[in-house]
N, C-alpha and C positions, 0 to 999 in steps of 0.2 A: 646540169651538174650542181650548180649553186642551189637551185630549188630543192634538190634531193637532200642536201646538207641541212637546209633550213627546215625541211620536213622532219628529218631525223632529230634535230635539236628540239623541235616543238614536241615531238612524240616523247622524247626522254623527259622533258620538263613536265609534260602532262602527267606522266606516271610517277615522277619522283618529287614533285613540288606540291605545296598545298594550294587549295583553290584561290586563296587570297594573294599568292605570290604572282608576280608579273615578270614575263620574259619578253624582251623587245630586241629585234634586230637593229643594230646600231650602225652597221656599215662594214664593208669588206668581210672580215672574219671576226667581227666584234659583236657581242651581245651584252645587253644590260639586264641585270636582275634586280628586282625590287622585292625584298623579303621582309615584310613588316614584322616588327616585334621579334626579330632574330638578332642575336648579338653578333658582333664581328667575327668572333671565334667560331660560332656555329655556322655562320654564312660561309666562312672559308671551308669548313668541313663539308658542307652541302655541295659547294661548287667543285671541290676536289673530287667528291664522289661522282658528280656528273661527268667529269673529265675522264674517269676510268672507264 
């Protein structure tokens, strides 16, 4: 079950983020996103879009 969720998040990130962006599994249901050269406001919008 957990691996299915990890795969889904990875697939979404691959299609919606840039090549230079990094997504890492941080534990339990937590992920870390590194979005170089993206403002806090834009990062918030990107992550909200991923949640939808």
